[in-house]
C-alpha positions as CSV (number, residue, x, y, z in Angstrom):
1,X,11.4,17.2,213.9
2,X,14.7,16.1,212.7
3,X,13.4,12.6,212.7
4,X,10.4,13.7,210.4
5,X,7.7,12.0,212.4
6,X,5.1,13.7,210.1
7,X,4.8,15.5,206.7
8,X,2.4,17.8,205.1
9,X,-1.0,16.2,204.6
10,X,-0.6,13.7,207.3
11,X,-3.1,13.6,210.2
12,X,-1.3,13.9,213.7
13,X,-1.9,13.9,217.3
14,X,0.5,15.3,219.7
15,X,-0.8,15.9,223.3
16,X,-3.9,18.0,223.0
17,X,-3.0,19.3,219.5
18,X,-4.6,17.1,216.7
19,X,-5.2,17.9,212.9
20,X,-3.8,17.6,209.4
21,X,-0.4,19.2,208.9
22,X,-0.6,22.1,206.3
23,X,2.8,23.7,206.9
24,X,5.9,23.0,208.9
25,X,7.7,26.1,209.6
26,X,11.1,26.8,211.5
27,X,9.4,27.6,214.7
28,X,5.7,26.4,214.4
29,X,3.6,23.8,212.4
30,X,0.2,24.8,211.0
31,X,-2.5,22.2,211.3
32,X,-6.2,22.1,210.4
33,X,-8.6,20.3,212.8
34,X,-11.3,17.9,211.7
35,X,-13.9,20.7,212.1
36,X,-11.6,23.1,210.1
37,X,-10.1,25.1,213.0
38,X,-6.8,26.7,212.4
39,X,-4.2,25.4,214.7
40,X,-0.6,26.9,215.1
41,X,1.6,24.8,217.3
42,X,5.1,25.5,218.5
43,X,7.6,23.0,217.3
44,X,8.9,22.9,220.7
45,X,5.7,21.3,221.9
46,X,5.6,18.8,218.9
47,X,9.2,18.0,219.6
48,X,8.8,17.0,223.3
49,X,5.8,14.7,223.3
50,X,4.8,11.4,221.6
51,X,3.7,12.0,218.0
52,X,0.7,9.8,216.8
53,X,0.8,9.8,213.1
54,X,-2.5,8.5,211.8
55,X,-1.6,8.2,208.2
56,X,2.0,7.1,208.2
57,X,1.3,3.1,208.1
58,X,-1.5,3.5,205.4
59,X,-3.9,1.3,207.2
60,X,-6.0,1.7,210.5
61,X,-7.7,-0.7,212.9
62,X,-11.3,0.4,213.7
63,X,-13.8,-0.9,216.4
64,X,-17.5,-0.4,216.4
65,X,-19.3,-1.5,219.6
66,X,-22.9,-2.1,219.7
67,X,-25.0,-3.3,222.7
68,X,-27.5,-6.0,222.1
69,X,-30.2,-7.4,224.5
70,X,-29.4,-10.2,226.8
71,X,-32.2,-12.1,225.2
72,X,-30.5,-12.0,221.7
73,X,-28.3,-14.6,220.2
74,X,-24.8,-13.4,220.7
75,X,-23.3,-15.7,218.0
76,X,-25.8,-14.6,215.4
77,X,-25.0,-10.8,216.1
78,X,-21.4,-11.6,216.0
79,X,-21.7,-13.4,212.6
80,X,-24.0,-10.5,211.3
81,X,-21.4,-7.9,212.1
82,X,-18.6,-10.0,210.4
83,X,-20.7,-10.3,207.3
84,X,-21.4,-6.7,207.3
85,X,-17.6,-6.0,207.3
86,X,-16.9,-8.6,204.8
87,X,-19.5,-7.2,202.4
88,X,-17.6,-3.8,202.3
89,X,-14.6,-3.6,199.8
90,X,-13.0,-1.1,202.0
91,X,-12.5,-3.5,204.8
92,X,-9.3,-5.5,204.6
93,X,-9.4,-9.2,204.5
94,X,-6.0,-9.5,206.2
95,X,-6.2,-9.5,209.1
96,X,-9.8,-10.7,208.9
97,X,-12.6,-8.8,210.6
98,X,-13.4,-10.1,213.8
99,X,-16.2,-9.8,216.5
100,X,-16.3,-10.4,220.2
101,X,-18.1,-9.8,223.4
102,X,-16.3,-6.7,224.9
103,X,-18.5,-6.1,227.8
104,X,-21.4,-7.4,229.9
105,X,-23.1,-4.1,230.8
106,X,-26.1,-3.1,233.0
107,X,-28.5,-3.1,230.1
108,X,-26.7,-4.7,227.0
109,X,-24.1,-7.3,225.9
110,X,-21.6,-5.1,224.0
111,X,-20.4,-6.7,220.8
112,X,-17.3,-5.1,219.1
113,X,-16.6,-5.4,215.4
114,X,-12.8,-5.0,214.7
115,X,-11.7,-4.6,211.2
116,X,-8.7,-2.9,209.4
117,X,-9.1,-0.4,206.4
118,X,-7.2,2.0,204.5
119,X,-6.4,5.1,206.4
120,X,-8.0,7.3,203.7
121,X,-11.4,5.3,204.2
122,X,-11.2,5.1,207.9
123,X,-14.1,7.7,208.8
124,X,-16.3,7.0,206.0
125,X,-16.1,3.2,206.4
126,X,-16.8,3.6,210.2
127,X,-19.8,5.8,209.6
128,X,-21.2,3.5,206.8
129,X,-20.7,0.3,208.7
130,X,-22.3,1.7,211.9
131,X,-25.4,2.7,210.1
132,X,-25.6,-0.5,208.1
133,X,-25.1,-2.5,211.4
134,X,-28.1,-0.6,212.9
135,X,-30.3,-1.3,209.8
136,X,-29.3,-4.9,209.5
137,X,-29.9,-5.6,213.1
138,X,-33.4,-4.0,212.8
139,X,-34.0,-6.4,209.7
140,X,-32.8,-9.5,211.6
141,X,-34.6,-8.8,214.8
142,X,-31.5,-8.1,216.9
143,X,-32.4,-5.5,219.4
144,X,-30.4,-2.6,220.6
145,X,-31.5,-2.0,224.2
146,X,-31.7,1.4,226.0
147,X,-30.5,1.6,229.5
148,X,-33.2,0.7,232.0
149,X,-33.6,0.1,235.7
150,X,-35.9,-2.4,237.3
151,X,-37.5,-1.1,240.6
152,X,-38.3,-3.6,243.3
153,X,-40.3,-2.7,246.4
154,X,-39.6,-4.6,249.4
155,X,-42.1,-4.6,252.2
156,X,-45.3,-2.7,251.9
157,X,-46.4,-1.8,248.4
158,X,-46.9,2.0,248.2
159,X,-50.6,3.1,247.4
160,X,-51.3,5.7,244.9
């Protein structure tokens, strides 16, 4: 803790401990989790593991991944996600938001929107853009498929 990897008010993750620092004591640090749970962590634990400080740099990168149908236009879906990000003033223009195919899944092509935002706007921006992406995809006819399986009978077709 001599190196001051965190201070009061910052959101940190150290091993399984994660929350906003509320008090740094001589032997333990008090944190509040996202759901309001009280956490008292011994400083020895915080000293001996990597500290992930979610606020220190002031900005955070966010990914939102949405699956689209194999029948949908990938370029159109990517352009739509980028337009959604650019329309939100909380999304940083530098680096510019990007969208890419992140996976070819069993039932969907996964498109990931990647953007940067101020650390204080991280959660609200992600929630708002996820909702807006769904609404916009619905308006533009881009489908978000659900997992499905195709059953093929080989040989004799069963009778009912």
